[in-house]
N, C-alpha and C positions, 0 to 999 in steps of 0.2 A: 833896533825897532821897538817902538813904544808899546804897540799893541800886537799880540799874537793870538792865533786861534787856539782854543782850548784842545787838550788831548781828546776830550769827550766828543767835540764836534768833528775833529779830524778823523775819528774812528768810524764815522758814519759815511758810507759810500752813497753816491747818487743813485736814485731809483733806475733800475735797468729798463723798466717800461717807459719811464719818462725820457730816458736817453734815446731809445729807439724812436719814440714819437718825435723828438726834437730833430733827429737826423732825417727822418722821413719828411718833416716840414721843410727842412733846408732844400731837399731835392725837389719838392713840390714848388717851392719858391723859384727854382731854376726852370720851371716849366715842365718838369718830368712827371709823368703820370705814375704815381706810386699807389699801390694797393696796400692799405694798412690793416694788419691783423693784430695790432698791439693794444687797441682800446679796451680798457677795463670798465666800460660804461655802456649802458643801452644806447642804441642809435635812435630810439624813439624819443619824441619830445615829452616833457612832463605833461601828464594829462591836464586838460583845460580846467577841470573842476578844482584841481589843486591850485593852479595859478589864480583862478578866480577867488579862491579862499584867501590867498596871500594878498591880493589886491584889496579885498574887502577889509582885511585886517589892517592894512596900511591906511585905508580911508577912515577906519575907525580909530586911528591914532595909536595902534599897537606898535609903537616905535621906541618905547622906553625900556629901562632895565627890567629884567625878571630875576628871580633867584638864580644864582650861578649854576645850580644843578638842574634848572629847567622849571617850567610852570607846573603847578599842581594839576591843572587841567590836562596837560599832555601826559603827565605821569599816570594819571587815572586812566586815560584812554589807552595807554600802552599796557597797563596792568589788566585792563579788560580784554585787550587783544591777546595777551599771553594766556589768559584763562580760557578764552573762547577758542583760540586756534592751537595752542600748545599744551593745554591742560596743565598750566603752571599757575599756581596761586601766589601772587606777589602783591604786597601792599604798596601804595604809592611811594612810601619812604624807602622801599627796596629798589627803586628805579632812579637812575641818574641819566639826564639827557646830555649827550656829548657833542662835540663839534665834528660829527662824522664818526663812523665806526672805527676808523683808523685811530682817532683820538680816544675812543673807548678802549682799544687794545693798549695804547700807551698808558692811559690813566689807570687801568686795571693792574698793569704790571708795576707801575710806580707805587700803587697802594698796597700791593701784596708782597712784592719781592724785596729782599735785602741783599746787600753785597755778599757774594759767596754762595747764594742759593743756586740750585740747578733746575733747569726747565727742560722737560722732554719735548722735543720738536721732531715729529716724523717728516720725512721727505715724501712728496714735494710740499714745500711750505711757501706761503705768501711771503715775499721777500722783506716785508716790514717786520715780521715777527722776531727774527734774530736780532735786528737792530734795537727794537724796543726792549728786548730782554737785556741786551748789553748796556743800554742806557740806564737801566734800573740797577746795574751793578751785578747782575746775575750771570751765570754761565749757561751756555747753550749745550744741551745734550742731544745731538742729532741722531736719529734712528733711521737707518736706510731701509726703505721698503722696496718691493719688487714689482715689475710690470705684471708678472705672473699672478700676483694677488691684487691686481688693479691699484697698486700703489697704496694699499691700506695697511696700517700697522696691525700686527696680530697681538692677541692677548699675551702670547709667550714673549714677544719682543718688548711689550710694555712692562711686563713683570721683571724682565732681565734689566731694563733700563733704570728702574727705580733704585736709588741709592740713599744713603743717610742724609744727603743734602738736597734731595729732590723736593721742590716746593710746589711745582706746577706742571701740568700736562696740557699742551695746546692742541685742541681739536678743531678742525675746520671742515665741516660737512654741511652742504655740498662744498667741494674743495676748489680753491683757486691756488695753483693753476691746473690741477689734475682733472677737473671735471667729473670726478667720481663722488659717490654718496655712500656713506655707511648705512647698512640695513639696520633695522631695530635689533635684530639678534646679534649683529656684530657689535653694536654699541653696548648692549647688555653684557656681552662677554668682557668688554673693556672695563665697564663699570664694576664688574665682579672682582677684577684684579685690584682695583683701587680701594675696595672695602678694607677697613682696618688700617689704612695708611693716613698720613697727613698731607696727601697730595691734592692740591686744588686743581680744578679743571677750568680752563678758559675755553668756552665753547663758542666759536665764531659762527653764527648762523645767518650771516648777511644774505646768503643766496637761498634761504629756505623755501621760498615760493617758486623758485625756478628749478623744478625737477621734471624729469622726462622718463619715458618708457615705463610708465606705471610705478615709478619709484615712490615709496612711502617715506615721508620725512617725519622724524620724531626728534624733539629736543632732548639733549642729553640729560638735562635736569629733571625731565619727566619720567625717567626710567625707574627711579626709586627714591625713597626719602634720603638715603645716603647720597645718591647722586645729586639730589636737589641741594643738600646742605653744603656740598663741596664745589658747586658750580657757579661760575659767573657767566651768565648768558648774554652774549653780545649780538646786537642786530642794528638795523638802521633803515633808512628810507631810500638810499642811493640806488640800489640795484632793483628792488621790487617795484618802486614807483617811478623809476627813471628820474631821480632827484639828486644826481651826483653833485651838482654845484650848490645845492642848498645846504650841504654840510650838516646833516643831522643823523646822529647815531644814538644808541642807548645801551645801557648795561643794567641787568637785573641780577640780584644776588643777596647774600647776607647783608643785613642792614649796616653793620659796622664798616664793612668794606665800601659799601655804596656811599656812606657818609664821608669816609676818607677821600674817596674820589671827588666828592663835592667840595671838600675843603681845598683840595689841590686846584680845582677850577676857580675857587674864590681868589686865589693868588696867581692865576696864570691867564685864563681866557675870559673870566666872568661868564655871562650867560650866552647860550646859543641865540642866534638871531630871533628876535621876539615874534615878528610876523611870520617867519618860517615855522615856528612852533605851532602857531595857530593853523597854518596850512597843513601841517603834519597830522593834526587831529582829524581834519577832513579827509586826508589821504587814507587813513586807516579804515574809513567807511567804504571806500571803493564802490560807489553806487552804480557805476556802469560796467563793473567787472573788467576794468582796463588791464589789471594785472594778468588775468587769464588770457586775454587777447595777445598780450606780449609773450606770455609763456608758450602758447601754441605756436607762434611764429618762430621763437627760439628753438623749439623742439624740431620743427621742420628743417631748420638750418643745421642743427646738430647732427641729424641723421645724414643729411646730404654731405656735410663736410667730412664726417668720419668715414663714410663709404668711399668718397673720392680719395682721401688720404691713404686708406688701406689698399686701394687699387694701384698705388704707386709702388713700384718695385723697391724693396728695402725699407719702406716706411711701415711702422707698426704703431697703431693707435688704439688705445682702449676706448670702448664705447662711453661717451659722456652721458651721465645720468643726472647732472645738475650743473648749476652756474652757466656760463656761456663760453666755455673754453674746450678746445681739443689740445691734447698734450702728447703728440706723437714722438716716438723714439726714432731718431734719424741717424743713429750712430753707425749704420751700415755705410755711410758716406764719409766717415771720418778716416783720415789718412790719405784722402784723395786731394788733388789740386784742381781748383776751379778758377779760371781766369787769372792765374797768377797768385791766388790766395790758397795756401795750404790749410786745409780744414782739419784742425786738431781737436776741436770741440764745438760746443753750441755757440760760443761767441763768434768764432770764425765762420761757422755756418750761417748765422744770422747776418753777419756783416757782408759776406759774399752774396747772399741772396738779395739783400737790399741794394747793393751797389750794381750787381750784374743783371738781376731780373726785376728790380724795382718792386720787391715785395717785402713789407716790414713785418717781421715776427719777433717774438721776445725769446732770447736764449734761455735755456733751462738752468744754466749754472747758478744764477742768483736764487733759484728756487730749490737748490740742492740736488738737481738732476741734470748733469751735464750732457747726458745722452739725448735729451729732449729739447723741443722748442714748444712755445705756447702760441696758439692761434686763437684769437677771439672771433666768435661768430656773431658778435654784436655789431654787425654791419650788414649791408644789403645782400640779397642773394646774388645780385649781379656782380658785386665785388668779390663774393666768395667764389663764384664760378670762374671769373677772370683771374683771380689770384692763384687758385689752385691749378688752373691751366698753365700759368707761368711757372709755378713750382715744378709741375710735372715735366714741362719742356726743359727747364733748367737742369733738373736732375738726370734727364735722359740724354743730355747733350754730351 
């Protein structure tokens, strides 16, 4: 064979969320009514004022190259947003625009990590984090959390996990897939542990505006000067503004790292889509309060879903305080056989549920929690009601 796949590419598994979505689509194509809880994107359309801004930019000829790291206008708008909403003072040169926040994570790790470095990653984690760490040549240090502590890493666990090769700590709040949010006091306790170390923090804050039950969000970098100096703040437009397909994320942090991320983009992606950047500037203004309208609807769905799940015998679900996911523990059903499928873990559970009850959920194993499954409530209340009815009936059979 002349051409072979690199070991690097072979080491990357397919996305579990995309795999579930693909199988659900196969069943739908066969005429089967599948209820899908796998989506990691809002079910709302991108607000009209954002689309209008993109159309205006196109009509104005905004179709040429911009700097690879993004336009100065969008960087300024993001810096103003971070100051206004997050109490974070960044100069435009401390901001890089990426091709979605997933690209932000990848670029940040490529810019900071060297082969042999270690990265602390608490469970449950977004399934892209460990792959991005490994692609940077670093090693994943997984820290197991517990449902009793709402799946949050404790200061004691963080301190114990730090070793001589630890280079980074990945923090995701509000969390995907867990649906939990760290309180300001909890974050401050973690920040205290890191003082005096050389550990950088990658703070993924993509769900910052989607918080519920009176939850107060605070950026990790806003906790103290020490936290600010060691943090890369990652955010984007996909979740907050329902702009998933627009592929716009951003990173703010120390200027040397941000410049390095820009240089990587010089030789990989070039610039984010030009007219989408113009639309993003308008999105940040949110003149009609569209974000709050979506957040209120998500909060209603979150409460309904968690109440329904916890009413099912053997299912234990932590109250979601952010993002748009419930992450129930379904391990009480492991060891049983359903429709000829022996359920040994979350993969079997999700497969059996899809094939037998036509409900698509994401197994918890790729998130580091095999006892759990992830359900997105970024779908209609009708779908949520029907889907949980099916789950309840299937589990009681």
